[in-house]
LUMMI-806675 format. One line per 2 residues: for each residue x, z, y of C-alpha. Coordinates in Angstrom, 3 decimals. Last residue first. Layout:
# residues N
X/Z/Y; ...;
//
This chain:
# residues 134
-5.749/36.507/15.828; -2.177/35.549/16.597;
-0.306/32.852/14.680; 3.051/33.881/13.203;
6.137/33.242/15.295; 6.483/30.880/18.231;
10.049/30.073/17.246; 9.152/28.883/13.730;
6.318/26.685/14.995; 8.644/25.146/17.571;
11.307/24.456/14.928; 8.706/22.867/12.618;
7.536/20.665/15.508; 11.125/19.596/16.255;
11.741/18.817/12.580; 8.589/16.694/12.377;
9.484/14.893/15.609; 13.005/14.093/14.336;
11.674/12.905/10.964; 9.165/10.596/12.677;
11.922/9.292/14.973; 14.133/8.432/12.014;
11.232/6.640/10.299; 10.487/4.596/13.420;
14.171/3.720/13.775; 14.322/2.504/10.153;
11.184/0.421/10.724; 12.701/-1.209/13.819;
15.893/-2.025/11.896; 13.851/-3.506/9.044;
11.910/-5.539/11.610; 15.108/-6.977/13.133;
16.635/-7.894/9.757; 13.348/-9.496/8.699;
13.019/-11.441/11.966; 16.576/-12.792/11.625;
15.941/-14.223/8.160; 17.387/-12.387/5.139;
17.517/-15.400/2.778; 18.012/-13.113/-0.222;
15.223/-10.770/0.898; 12.953/-13.738/1.601;
13.681/-15.188/-1.858; 12.886/-11.806/-3.451;
9.556/-11.710/-1.614; 8.743/-15.271/-2.699;
9.507/-14.405/-6.356; 7.415/-11.234/-6.145;
4.518/-13.388/-4.967; 3.342/-13.369/-1.366;
-0.060/-12.736/0.199; -0.630/-14.643/3.444;
0.044/-13.583/7.027; 3.826/-13.683/7.190;
4.742/-15.012/10.642; 7.546/-12.518/11.275;
5.417/-10.756/13.909; 2.694/-10.492/11.257;
5.106/-8.976/8.752; 6.320/-6.537/11.395;
2.736/-5.484/12.025; 2.437/-4.688/8.301;
5.546/-2.553/8.690; 8.919/-3.412/7.158;
10.907/-2.480/4.052; 10.430/-5.841/2.317;
8.748/-4.313/-0.749; 6.668/-2.045/1.495;
5.526/-4.938/3.698; 4.612/-7.063/0.667;
2.650/-4.135/-0.808; 0.742/-3.562/2.439;
0.185/-7.335/2.793; -1.460/-7.860/-0.611;
0.724/-9.061/-3.517; 0.478/-12.377/-5.344;
1.829/-10.965/-7.494; 4.547/-10.954/-10.178;
4.801/-7.411/-11.557; 1.687/-5.801/-10.092;
-0.368/-8.850/-11.035; 1.102/-8.875/-14.560;
0.370/-5.176/-15.093; -3.190/-5.714/-13.849;
-3.812/-8.728/-16.108; -2.296/-6.831/-19.081;
-4.687/-3.899/-18.796; -3.565/-0.810/-16.874;
-3.659/2.501/-18.770; -3.768/5.410/-16.336;
-4.591/3.413/-13.198; -7.228/1.262/-14.896;
-8.740/4.366/-16.538; -8.890/6.170/-13.197;
-10.566/3.135/-11.637; -13.071/2.984/-14.503;
-13.885/6.692/-14.077; -14.325/6.262/-10.316;
-16.759/3.434/-11.016; -15.938/-0.175/-10.225;
-18.541/-2.712/-9.182; -18.653/-6.245/-10.466;
-17.991/-9.703/-9.050; -14.269/-9.425/-8.330;
-13.484/-7.610/-11.609; -15.476/-10.160/-13.667;
-13.684/-12.966/-11.825; -10.228/-11.704/-12.848;
-7.978/-10.448/-10.022; -5.955/-12.819/-7.819;
-8.554/-12.862/-5.032; -8.429/-9.055/-4.858;
-4.684/-8.793/-4.136; -3.396/-5.705/-5.929;
-2.403/-2.189/-4.870; -4.774/-0.411/-7.296;
-6.473/1.452/-4.438; -6.792/-1.824/-2.512;
-8.189/-3.585/-5.564; -10.745/-0.778/-6.011;
-11.822/-1.069/-2.380; -12.158/-4.840/-2.611;
-14.081/-4.523/-5.911; -16.707/-2.391/-4.193;
-16.876/1.216/-5.173; -18.896/3.328/-7.547;
-19.726/7.001/-7.753; -21.794/7.812/-10.790;
-24.802/9.901/-9.942; -25.157/13.359/-11.457;
-28.785/14.336/-11.490; -29.369/17.998/-10.863;
-31.856/19.770/-13.138; -34.235/22.281/-11.596;
//
C-alpha cells in the first residue's frame, strides 16, 4: 500500500504570524494564497525583498511592537497602542519615552525577574528532592 504524502498548508495569517509581519502589509498574492511548510521555510531562509523591507520598516504587528518597546502586548493596550506601528514610529516613541512606556517597561522587568526567581526556586526544590522514585 502506498501512502500519499499531503502537503501541509497554512492560512496567510498564520504564515504572517510565523514570519513576524503584519498581514495587511504583505503583497496581495501572499494574502490571497495559501502557504506550504516548504514555502514558509524558504521565506525564512531566504526572504524576498518585500519581506526584508517589512521586517526593517514595518508596519509591525503588536507582538513585534511590544518586543521592540520592551513591554507586553497588554502593556501596549494599556498605553493606547492598538494599531501596527512602523519602525520610525517605534523609534519616536522610544525617544519620547512617555510615562506609560516607562511604567510598562518597569512592570515587564519585574515580571521577568519574578519568572527567573520562580525558575530558580523550582530548580532548587527539584535538586533537594533528589532523583524521582519509581
